C-alpha positions as CSV (number, residue, x, y, z in Angstrom):
1,M,87.1,120.6,92.3
2,N,88.2,117.3,92.6
3,K,91.8,116.0,92.3
4,N,91.5,115.4,88.3
5,E,90.0,119.0,88.2
6,L,93.2,120.0,89.9
7,V,95.5,118.3,88.5
8,R,94.3,120.0,85.0
9,A,94.6,123.1,86.4
10,I,98.4,122.5,87.6
11,A,99.5,121.4,84.4
12,N,97.3,124.0,82.4
13,D,99.5,126.8,84.7
14,A,102.7,125.2,84.7
15,G,102.8,124.1,81.2
16,I,103.6,120.5,82.0
17,T,102.1,117.3,81.2
18,L,99.0,115.9,83.1
19,K,101.1,112.9,84.5
20,D,104.1,115.2,85.8
21,A,101.3,117.3,87.5
22,G,99.6,114.6,89.3
23,I,103.1,113.0,90.2
24,A,104.0,117.0,91.4
25,L,100.4,117.3,93.5
26,D,101.2,113.7,95.0
27,S,104.7,114.6,96.2
28,V,103.2,117.9,98.3
29,V,100.1,115.7,99.6
30,A,103.1,113.0,100.9
31,A,105.3,115.8,102.0
32,I,102.6,117.7,104.0
33,T,101.3,114.2,105.5
34,E,104.7,113.3,106.2
35,G,105.5,116.2,108.1
36,L,102.6,116.0,110.2
37,K,103.1,112.6,111.4
38,N,106.5,113.7,112.2
39,G,104.9,116.6,114.5
40,D,106.0,119.6,112.4
41,K,104.3,122.9,111.8
42,I,104.1,123.3,107.5
43,Q,103.9,127.0,106.5
44,I,103.1,128.1,103.2
45,S,103.8,131.6,102.8
46,G,101.0,133.6,101.2
47,F,98.7,130.1,101.5
48,G,98.4,129.0,105.1
49,T,99.8,126.7,107.7
50,F,99.1,123.0,108.2
51,E,99.5,121.5,111.9
52,L,98.3,118.7,114.3
53,K,96.1,119.8,117.0
54,E,95.6,117.8,120.3
55,K,92.0,117.0,121.7
56,P,92.3,116.2,125.2
57,A,90.1,113.3,126.5
58,R,86.8,113.8,127.7
59,D,83.7,112.2,128.6
60,G,80.8,111.4,126.1
61,I,77.8,109.4,125.7
62,N,76.8,106.4,123.5
63,P,73.8,107.9,121.8
64,K,72.2,104.4,121.3
65,T,72.4,103.5,125.0
66,G,72.9,106.4,126.9
67,E,75.6,105.1,128.5
68,K,79.0,107.2,129.4
69,I,81.7,106.8,127.9
70,K,85.4,107.9,127.8
71,I,86.8,109.6,124.9
72,A,90.2,109.0,124.3
73,A,92.7,111.6,123.8
74,S,93.5,112.5,120.0
75,K,95.7,114.6,117.6
76,I,94.1,115.8,114.5
77,P,95.0,117.8,111.6
78,T,94.1,121.2,111.0
79,F,94.6,124.2,108.3
80,K,94.6,127.8,108.8
81,F,94.5,130.2,105.8
82,G,97.0,132.8,105.6
83,K,96.1,136.5,105.8
84,A,95.8,136.6,101.8
85,Y,93.3,134.4,101.3
86,K,91.3,135.4,104.3
87,D,91.1,139.0,102.7
88,A,90.1,137.5,99.1
89,F,86.6,136.0,101.0
């Protein structure tokens, strides 16, 4: 399912226009993104949890040259499904 299909599904389920459904979806994505940028954990009951995980710095190897390199620490966004969704599959 792509974004357009998701917008159509939201519009049909909520009985709103495609434009309003698109605005609503964009707002949800923006709020989640902003929350993660601020270091917040976003929990949607019955759906799941979005949060940032820290990856520590580590050693790596450049596959082209075989040279050892340092890979910097980073933060990555993650999503964990809630129990209801895990049980459904």
